[in-house]
Backbone as JSON Lines, residues from 0, in Angstrom:
{"i":0,"aa":"X","n":[156.89,60.12,87.71],"ca":[156.42,61.14,88.61],"c":[155.5,62.12,87.91]}
{"i":1,"aa":"X","n":[155.8,62.49,86.69],"ca":[154.95,63.4,85.95],"c":[153.6,62.78,85.68]}
{"i":2,"aa":"X","n":[153.58,61.51,85.5],"ca":[152.34,60.81,85.21],"c":[151.37,60.89,86.39]}
{"i":3,"aa":"X","n":[151.84,60.78,87.6],"ca":[151.0,60.87,88.79],"c":[150.43,62.28,88.95]}
{"i":4,"aa":"X","n":[151.21,63.3,88.65],"ca":[150.73,64.68,88.75],"c":[149.63,64.95,87.74]}
{"i":5,"aa":"X","n":[149.8,64.44,86.55],"ca":[148.78,64.64,85.54],"c":[147.45,64.04,85.98]}
{"i":6,"aa":"X","n":[147.5,62.95,86.62],"ca":[146.28,62.25,87.03],"c":[145.51,63.03,88.1]}
{"i":7,"aa":"X","n":[146.17,63.69,89.02],"ca":[145.5,64.43,90.08],"c":[144.96,65.77,89.6]}
{"i":8,"aa":"X","n":[145.42,66.32,88.53],"ca":[144.99,67.62,88.04],"c":[143.8,67.52,87.08]}
{"i":9,"aa":"X","n":[143.35,66.34,86.78],"ca":[142.27,66.15,85.83],"c":[140.91,66.27,86.49]}
{"i":10,"aa":"X","n":[140.02,67.21,86.01],"ca":[138.64,67.3,86.46],"c":[138.46,67.81,87.88]}
{"i":11,"aa":"X","n":[137.21,67.77,88.36],"ca":[136.89,68.19,89.72],"c":[136.38,67.0,90.49]}
{"i":12,"aa":"X","n":[136.54,67.07,91.79],"ca":[136.08,65.96,92.61],"c":[134.61,66.13,92.95]}
{"i":13,"aa":"X","n":[134.02,65.1,93.46],"ca":[132.62,65.12,93.85],"c":[132.39,66.13,94.97]}
{"i":14,"aa":"X","n":[133.3,66.26,95.9],"ca":[133.16,67.19,97.01],"c":[133.14,68.63,96.5]}
{"i":15,"aa":"X","n":[134.0,68.95,95.56],"ca":[134.01,70.3,95.0],"c":[132.7,70.61,94.29]}
{"i":16,"aa":"X","n":[132.17,69.65,93.57],"ca":[130.9,69.84,92.87],"c":[129.76,70.07,93.86]}
{"i":17,"aa":"X","n":[129.74,69.32,94.94],"ca":[128.68,69.49,95.96],"c":[128.79,70.86,96.64]}
{"i":18,"aa":"X","n":[130.0,71.3,96.93],"ca":[130.2,72.62,97.54],"c":[129.7,73.71,96.6]}
{"i":19,"aa":"X","n":[130.03,73.61,95.34],"ca":[129.58,74.6,94.36],"c":[128.05,74.6,94.27]}
{"i":20,"aa":"X","n":[127.44,73.44,94.32],"ca":[125.99,73.33,94.26],"c":[125.34,73.98,95.49]}
{"i":21,"aa":"X","n":[125.91,73.77,96.66],"ca":[125.39,74.38,97.88],"c":[125.51,75.9,97.81]}
{"i":22,"aa":"X","n":[126.64,76.4,97.35],"ca":[126.84,77.86,97.24],"c":[125.83,78.46,96.27]}
{"i":23,"aa":"X","n":[125.63,77.84,95.16],"ca":[124.65,78.35,94.18],"c":[123.23,78.29,94.75]}
{"i":24,"aa":"X","n":[122.9,77.23,95.45],"ca":[121.57,77.1,96.05],"c":[121.3,78.18,97.08]}
{"i":25,"aa":"X","n":[122.28,78.45,97.93],"ca":[122.12,79.52,98.94],"c":[121.95,80.87,98.24]}
{"i":26,"aa":"X","n":[122.69,81.1,97.2],"ca":[122.56,82.35,96.44],"c":[121.17,82.5,95.82]}
{"i":27,"aa":"X","n":[120.65,81.42,95.27],"ca":[119.31,81.46,94.66],"c":[118.23,81.7,95.72]}
{"i":28,"aa":"X","n":[118.37,81.09,96.9],"ca":[117.43,81.34,97.98],"c":[117.47,82.8,98.42]}
{"i":29,"aa":"X","n":[118.65,83.38,98.45],"ca":[118.79,84.8,98.79],"c":[118.1,85.69,97.77]}
{"i":30,"aa":"X","n":[118.25,85.37,96.51],"ca":[117.59,86.14,95.44],"c":[116.07,86.01,95.55]}
{"i":31,"aa":"X","n":[115.58,84.82,95.84],"ca":[114.13,84.63,96.0],"c":[113.6,85.44,97.19]}
{"i":32,"aa":"X","n":[114.36,85.47,98.28],"ca":[113.96,86.26,99.45],"c":[113.92,87.74,99.13]}
{"i":33,"aa":"X","n":[114.9,88.24,98.41],"ca":[114.9,89.65,98.0],"c":[113.72,89.97,97.1]}
{"i":34,"aa":"X","n":[113.39,89.05,96.2],"ca":[112.25,89.26,95.31],"c":[110.95,89.35,96.09]}
{"i":35,"aa":"X","n":[110.76,88.47,97.06],"ca":[109.55,88.52,97.88],"c":[109.49,89.81,98.7]}
{"i":36,"aa":"X","n":[110.61,90.23,99.22],"ca":[110.65,91.49,99.98],"c":[110.3,92.68,99.1]}
{"i":37,"aa":"X","n":[110.78,92.68,97.87],"ca":[110.46,93.78,96.96],"c":[108.99,93.78,96.58]}
{"i":38,"aa":"X","n":[108.39,92.61,96.43],"ca":[106.96,92.54,96.14],"c":[106.14,93.11,97.31]}
{"i":39,"aa":"X","n":[106.51,92.76,98.53],"ca":[105.81,93.25,99.7],"c":[105.98,94.76,99.85]}
{"i":40,"aa":"X","n":[107.18,95.26,99.62],"ca":[107.42,96.69,99.71],"c":[106.64,97.45,98.64]}
{"i":41,"aa":"X","n":[106.54,96.88,97.46],"ca":[105.76,97.51,96.39],"c":[104.28,97.57,96.73]}
{"i":42,"aa":"X","n":[103.76,96.51,97.31],"ca":[102.34,96.51,97.72],"c":[102.1,97.51,98.84]}
{"i":43,"aa":"X","n":[103.03,97.57,99.78],"ca":[102.91,98.52,100.88],"c":[102.94,99.96,100.35]}
{"i":44,"aa":"X","n":[103.82,100.23,99.42],"ca":[103.91,101.57,98.83],"c":[102.63,101.92,98.07]}
{"i":45,"aa":"X","n":[102.07,100.96,97.38],"ca":[100.82,101.2,96.64],"c":[99.68,101.54,97.6]}
{"i":46,"aa":"X","n":[99.58,100.81,98.72],"ca":[98.52,101.1,99.69],"c":[98.73,102.47,100.33]}
{"i":47,"aa":"X","n":[99.97,102.82,100.59],"ca":[100.27,104.13,101.16],"c":[99.87,105.25,100.2]}
{"i":48,"aa":"X","n":[100.15,105.05,98.93],"ca":[99.77,106.04,97.91],"c":[98.25,106.18,97.86]}
{"i":49,"aa":"X","n":[97.54,105.05,97.94],"ca":[96.08,105.09,97.96],"c":[95.57,105.9,99.15]}
{"i":50,"aa":"X","n":[96.17,105.68,100.32],"ca":[95.76,106.39,101.53],"c":[96.0,107.89,101.39]}
{"i":51,"aa":"X","n":[97.16,108.26,100.87],"ca":[97.48,109.68,100.67],"c":[96.51,110.32,99.69]}
{"i":52,"aa":"X","n":[96.23,109.64,98.59],"ca":[95.31,110.18,97.58],"c":[93.89,110.33,98.14]}
{"i":53,"aa":"X","n":[93.43,109.34,98.9],"ca":[92.08,109.42,99.44],"c":[91.96,110.52,100.5]}
{"i":54,"aa":"X","n":[92.98,110.69,101.32],"ca":[92.95,111.77,102.32],"c":[93.0,113.13,101.63]}
{"i":55,"aa":"X","n":[93.8,113.25,100.6],"ca":[93.88,114.52,99.85],"c":[92.57,114.83,99.14]}
{"i":56,"aa":"X","n":[91.92,113.78,98.64],"ca":[90.63,113.96,97.98],"c":[89.6,114.51,98.96]}
{"i":57,"aa":"X","n":[89.58,113.98,100.18],"ca":[88.64,114.48,101.18],"c":[88.99,115.91,101.58]}
{"i":58,"aa":"X","n":[90.27,116.21,101.67],"ca":[90.69,117.58,102.0],"c":[90.19,118.56,100.93]}
{"i":59,"aa":"X","n":[90.26,118.16,99.67],"ca":[89.76,119.01,98.59],"c":[88.25,119.2,98.69]}
{"i":60,"aa":"X","n":[87.53,118.15,99.05],"ca":[86.08,118.26,99.21],"c":[85.73,119.21,100.36]}
{"i":61,"aa":"X","n":[86.5,119.15,101.44],"ca":[86.25,120.04,102.59],"c":[86.53,121.49,102.18]}
{"i":62,"aa":"X","n":[87.61,121.72,101.46],"ca":[87.94,123.08,101.02],"c":[86.88,123.63,100.08]}
{"i":63,"aa":"X","n":[86.29,122.76,99.25],"ca":[85.27,123.21,98.3],"c":[83.94,123.53,98.99]}
{"i":64,"aa":"X","n":[83.71,123.01,100.18],"ca":[82.44,123.2,100.91],"c":[82.76,123.82,102.28]}
{"i":65,"aa":"X","n":[83.38,124.98,102.29],"ca":[83.84,125.61,103.53],"c":[82.72,125.94,104.5]}
{"i":66,"aa":"X","n":[81.52,126.19,103.99],"ca":[80.42,126.6,104.87],"c":[79.86,125.46,105.71]}
{"i":67,"aa":"X","n":[80.21,124.23,105.4],"ca":[79.69,123.09,106.15],"c":[80.32,122.98,107.53]}
{"i":68,"aa":"X","n":[81.52,123.49,107.69],"ca":[82.27,123.48,108.96],"c":[82.25,122.11,109.64]}
{"i":69,"aa":"X","n":[81.64,122.0,110.81],"ca":[81.67,120.78,111.61],"c":[80.89,119.62,111.04]}
{"i":70,"aa":"X","n":[80.17,119.81,109.94],"ca":[79.4,118.71,109.36],"c":[80.31,117.62,108.8]}
{"i":71,"aa":"X","n":[81.57,117.92,108.62],"ca":[82.51,116.92,108.1],"c":[83.09,116.03,109.18]}
{"i":72,"aa":"X","n":[82.82,116.31,110.44],"ca":[83.33,115.46,111.52],"c":[82.78,114.05,111.35]}
{"i":73,"aa":"X","n":[83.66,113.07,111.45],"ca":[83.28,111.68,111.19],"c":[84.07,110.76,112.11]}
{"i":74,"aa":"X","n":[83.37,109.89,112.82],"ca":[84.07,108.93,113.66],"c":[84.44,107.7,112.85]}
{"i":75,"aa":"X","n":[85.48,107.02,113.26],"ca":[85.97,105.85,112.53],"c":[84.94,104.73,112.58]}
{"i":76,"aa":"X","n":[84.81,104.03,111.47],"ca":[83.93,102.88,111.41],"c":[82.49,103.18,111.03]}
{"i":77,"aa":"X","n":[82.15,104.45,110.81],"ca":[80.78,104.8,110.44],"c":[80.69,105.03,108.94]}
{"i":78,"aa":"X","n":[79.55,104.72,108.39],"ca":[79.25,104.97,106.98],"c":[78.01,105.84,106.93]}
{"i":79,"aa":"X","n":[78.19,107.13,106.65],"ca":[77.02,108.02,106.56],"c":[76.07,107.59,105.46]}
{"i":80,"aa":"X","n":[74.82,107.92,105.63],"ca":[73.8,107.6,104.64],"c":[74.08,108.35,103.34]}
{"i":81,"aa":"X","n":[73.85,107.68,102.22],"ca":[74.09,108.3,100.92],"c":[73.05,109.37,100.65]}
{"i":82,"aa":"X","n":[73.5,110.5,100.13],"ca":[72.63,111.6,99.73],"c":[72.97,111.9,98.28]}
{"i":83,"aa":"X","n":[71.94,112.0,97.44],"ca":[72.16,112.25,96.02],"c":[72.19,113.75,95.77]}
{"i":84,"aa":"X","n":[73.37,114.32,95.76],"ca":[73.52,115.75,95.5],"c":[73.85,116.03,94.04]}
{"i":85,"aa":"X","n":[73.95,114.98,93.24],"ca":[74.26,115.16,91.82],"c":[73.04,115.64,91.05]}
{"i":86,"aa":"X","n":[71.84,115.2,91.45],"ca":[70.63,115.57,90.72],"c":[69.75,116.55,91.49]}
{"i":87,"aa":"X","n":[69.96,116.67,92.79],"ca":[69.13,117.56,93.61],"c":[70.02,118.61,94.28]}
{"i":88,"aa":"X","n":[69.38,119.73,94.64],"ca":[70.1,120.77,95.35],"c":[70.22,120.37,96.82]}
{"i":89,"aa":"X","n":[71.44,120.45,97.35],"ca":[71.7,120.03,98.72],"c":[72.2,121.21,99.54]}
{"i":90,"aa":"X","n":[71.95,121.13,100.83],"ca":[72.51,122.1,101.76],"c":[73.99,121.75,101.96]}
{"i":91,"aa":"X","n":[74.79,122.66,102.51],"ca":[76.19,122.32,102.78],"c":[76.34,121.09,103.67]}
{"i":92,"aa":"X","n":[75.47,120.91,104.65],"ca":[75.55,119.74,105.53],"c":[75.22,118.46,104.76]}
{"i":93,"aa":"X","n":[74.24,118.51,103.86],"ca":[73.91,117.32,103.06],"c":[75.04,116.99,102.09]}
{"i":94,"aa":"X","n":[75.67,118.02,101.53],"ca":[76.8,117.79,100.64],"c":[77.97,117.16,101.41]}
{"i":95,"aa":"X","n":[78.16,117.61,102.65],"ca":[79.2,117.01,103.5],"c":[78.9,115.53,103.75]}
{"i":96,"aa":"X","n":[77.65,115.21,104.01],"ca":[77.25,113.81,104.26],"c":[77.47,112.98,103.0]}
{"i":97,"aa":"X","n":[77.14,113.54,101.84],"ca":[77.36,112.83,100.58],"c":[78.85,112.61,100.35]}
{"i":98,"aa":"X","n":[79.67,113.64,100.61],"ca":[81.12,113.5,100.47],"c":[81.66,112.42,101.39]}
{"i":99,"aa":"X","n":[81.18,112.39,102.62],"ca":[81.64,111.38,103.58],"c":[81.27,109.97,103.11]}
{"i":100,"aa":"X","n":[80.06,109.8,102.61],"ca":[79.63,108.49,102.13],"c":[80.51,108.02,100.98]}
{"i":101,"aa":"X","n":[80.76,108.89,100.02],"ca":[81.6,108.53,98.89],"c":[83.03,108.22,99.34]}
{"i":102,"aa":"X","n":[83.54,108.98,100.3],"ca":[84.9,108.8,100.78],"c":[85.07,107.47,101.53]}
{"i":103,"aa":"X","n":[84.16,107.19,102.45],"ca":[84.25,105.94,103.22],"c":[84.08,104.73,102.3]}
{"i":104,"aa":"X","n":[83.19,104.83,101.33],"ca":[83.01,103.75,100.36],"c":[84.29,103.52,99.56]}
{"i":105,"aa":"X","n":[84.95,104.6,99.15],"ca":[86.21,104.49,98.42],"c":[87.32,103.89,99.3]}
{"i":106,"aa":"X","n":[87.34,104.29,100.58],"ca":[88.32,103.72,101.51],"c":[88.15,102.22,101.63]}
{"i":107,"aa":"X","n":[86.93,101.79,101.83],"ca":[86.66,100.36,102.02],"c":[86.98,99.56,100.77]}
{"i":108,"aa":"X","n":[86.83,100.16,99.62],"ca":[87.11,99.47,98.37],"c":[88.61,99.41,98.09]}
{"i":109,"aa":"X","n":[89.33,100.48,98.43],"ca":[90.74,100.58,98.04],"c":[91.73,100.01,99.05]}
{"i":110,"aa":"X","n":[91.38,100.05,100.33],"ca":[92.34,99.66,101.36],"c":[91.86,98.44,102.13]}
{"i":111,"aa":"X","n":[92.69,97.4,102.24],"ca":[92.29,96.21,102.98],"c":[92.23,96.48,104.48]}
{"i":112,"aa":"X","n":[91.27,95.89,105.14],"ca":[91.16,96.04,106.58],"c":[90.64,97.39,107.02]}
{"i":113,"aa":"X","n":[90.12,98.19,106.08],"ca":[89.66,99.53,106.45],"c":[88.19,99.54,106.84]}
{"i":114,"aa":"X","n":[87.51,98.39,106.81],"ca":[86.09,98.39,107.17],"c":[85.89,98.63,108.66]}
{"i":115,"aa":"X","n":[86.8,98.17,109.49],"ca":[86.65,98.37,110.93],"c":[86.99,99.81,111.32]}
{"i":116,"aa":"X","n":[88.13,100.29,110.89],"ca":[88.55,101.64,111.24],"c":[88.33,102.58,110.08]}
{"i":117,"aa":"X","n":[89.03,102.33,109.02],"ca":[88.85,103.1,107.8],"c":[89.34,104.52,107.91]}
{"i":118,"aa":"X","n":[88.4,105.42,108.09],"ca":[88.77,106.81,108.13],"c":[87.98,107.58,109.16]}
{"i":119,"aa":"X","n":[88.59,108.63,109.62],"ca":[87.9,109.52,110.55],"c":[88.32,110.95,110.24]}
{"i":120,"aa":"X","n":[87.45,111.88,110.62],"ca":[87.73,113.3,110.43],"c":[87.39,114.01,111.73]}
{"i":121,"aa":"X","n":[88.38,114.66,112.28],"ca":[88.17,115.45,113.5],"c":[88.14,116.92,113.13]}
{"i":122,"aa":"X","n":[87.17,117.65,113.66],"ca":[87.01,119.07,113.37],"c":[87.34,119.87,114.63]}
{"i":123,"aa":"X","n":[88.19,120.87,114.49],"ca":[88.53,121.76,115.59],"c":[88.18,123.18,115.19]}
{"i":124,"aa":"X","n":[87.22,123.76,115.91],"ca":[86.82,125.14,115.65],"c":[87.77,126.05,116.42]}
{"i":125,"aa":"X","n":[88.69,126.67,115.7],"ca":[89.67,127.53,116.35],"c":[89.02,128.88,116.64]}
{"i":126,"aa":"X","n":[89.0,129.31,117.92],"ca":[88.36,130.59,118.25],"c":[89.15,131.77,117.69]}
{"i":127,"aa":"X","n":[88.43,132.8,117.32],"ca":[89.06,134.01,116.79],"c":[89.52,134.9,117.94]}
{"i":128,"aa":"X","n":[90.83,135.19,118.04],"ca":[91.3,136.03,119.13],"c":[90.84,137.48,118.98]}
{"i":129,"aa":"X","n":[90.76,137.94,117.76],"ca":[90.3,139.3,117.48],"c":[89.17,139.24,116.47]}
{"i":130,"aa":"X","n":[88.17,140.11,116.6],"ca":[87.02,140.05,115.68],"c":[87.4,140.28,114.21]}
{"i":131,"aa":"X","n":[88.42,141.07,113.98],"ca":[88.78,141.36,112.59],"c":[89.82,140.38,112.02]}
{"i":132,"aa":"X","n":[90.23,139.39,112.82],"ca":[91.22,138.4,112.36],"c":[90.69,136.99,112.57]}
{"i":133,"aa":"X","n":[89.9,136.49,111.63],"ca":[89.39,135.12,111.78],"c":[90.51,134.09,111.63]}
{"i":134,"aa":"X","n":[90.42,133.06,112.45],"ca":[91.4,131.97,112.42],"c":[90.83,130.82,111.59]}
{"i":135,"aa":"X","n":[91.68,130.14,110.83],"ca":[91.18,128.99,110.07],"c":[90.84,127.83,111.0]}
{"i":136,"aa":"X","n":[89.78,127.11,110.64],"ca":[89.41,125.91,111.39],"c":[90.33,124.77,110.97]}
{"i":137,"aa":"X","n":[90.47,123.77,111.85],"ca":[91.4,122.67,111.6],"c":[90.64,121.35,111.46]}
{"i":138,"aa":"X","n":[91.01,120.62,110.43],"ca":[90.48,119.27,110.19],"c":[91.64,118.29,110.23]}
{"i":139,"aa":"X","n":[91.46,117.2,110.95],"ca":[92.46,116.13,110.99],"c":[91.84,114.91,110.32]}
{"i":140,"aa":"X","n":[92.36,114.57,109.16],"ca":[91.85,113.44,108.37],"c":[92.78,112.25,108.62]}
{"i":141,"aa":"X","n":[92.2,111.16,109.12],"ca":[92.98,109.97,109.45],"c":[92.5,108.79,108.61]}
{"i":142,"aa":"X","n":[93.44,108.11,107.97],"ca":[93.13,106.91,107.17],"c":[93.89,105.75,107.8]}
{"i":143,"aa":"X","n":[93.17,104.66,108.09],"ca":[93.77,103.49,108.72],"c":[93.47,102.25,107.88]}
{"i":144,"aa":"X","n":[94.48,101.4,107.73],"ca":[94.31,100.15,107.01],"c":[95.25,99.11,107.58]}
{"i":145,"aa":"X","n":[95.03,97.87,107.24],"ca":[95.88,96.77,107.69],"c":[96.41,96.04,106.46]}
{"i":146,"aa":"X","n":[97.72,95.9,106.43],"ca":[98.34,95.24,105.29],"c":[98.26,93.73,105.44]}
{"i":147,"aa":"X","n":[98.3,93.04,104.31],"ca":[98.2,91.58,104.31],"c":[99.35,90.96,105.09]}
{"i":148,"aa":"X","n":[99.03,89.99,105.93],"ca":[100.04,89.3,106.71],"c":[100.56,90.09,107.89]}
{"i":149,"aa":"X","n":[99.88,91.16,108.25],"ca":[100.32,91.99,109.36],"c":[99.22,92.09,110.41]}
{"i":150,"aa":"X","n":[99.61,92.21,111.67],"ca":[98.64,92.41,112.74],"c":[98.58,93.86,113.19]}
{"i":151,"aa":"X","n":[99.38,94.71,112.58],"ca":[99.44,96.11,112.96],"c":[98.74,96.97,111.92]}
{"i":152,"aa":"X","n":[98.07,98.0,112.41],"ca":[97.41,98.93,111.51],"c":[98.4,99.99,111.05]}
{"i":153,"aa":"X","n":[98.29,100.36,109.78],"ca":[99.06,101.47,109.24],"c":[98.15,102.69,109.22]}
{"i":154,"aa":"X","n":[98.7,103.86,109.48],"ca":[97.89,105.07,109.58],"c":[98.54,106.2,108.82]}
{"i":155,"aa":"X","n":[97.71,106.98,108.14],"ca":[98.16,108.22,107.5],"c":[97.28,109.33,108.03]}
{"i":156,"aa":"X","n":[97.9,110.42,108.49],"ca":[97.17,111.55,109.06],"c":[97.49,112.8,108.26]}
{"i":157,"aa":"X","n":[96.44,113.51,107.87],"ca":[96.58,114.77,107.13],"c":[95.84,115.85,107.91]}
{"i":158,"aa":"X","n":[96.53,116.94,108.22],"ca":[95.92,118.05,108.94],"c":[95.84,119.22,107.98]}
{"i":159,"aa":"X","n":[94.64,119.78,107.83],"ca":[94.45,120.95,106.97],"c":[93.78,122.06,107.77]}
{"i":160,"aa":"X","n":[94.02,123.27,107.34],"ca":[93.36,124.43,107.93],"c":[92.55,125.1,106.84]}
{"i":161,"aa":"X","n":[91.29,125.34,107.15],"ca":[90.38,125.94,106.16],"c":[89.78,127.19,106.76]}
């Protein structure tokens, strides 16, 4: 009787080995799926950071050229003509046009799918309720891009008062 027991306790059966192989395979597929998800999330975060940085850069340009006011208004999908303000003296409106050209070019280079929409800037001239209390004007900077493998546009909106 002891001899029969010894024989059944030796090694693993083929069924047990196949079950272990299936469990390990499912685990490895799960790890691969998590890895792909983390890669996609990292790319999405990188594009979002690019959008935030580009919108903030334009906000800084608007703050530096306060006298241009409505010259910074820009509709989505347009590329203003380049103006060389680095070597020549420009008016505030020409400097705004140069800033817009540089900004839209940077958007198209940094963000995928931004050539159609890209960026827009809406200008709101806030009326002064009292002559001695001027109100800041409002700019709404919108950056739009499309991530790889997606049919939906992602948007970042920055509102500043100058």
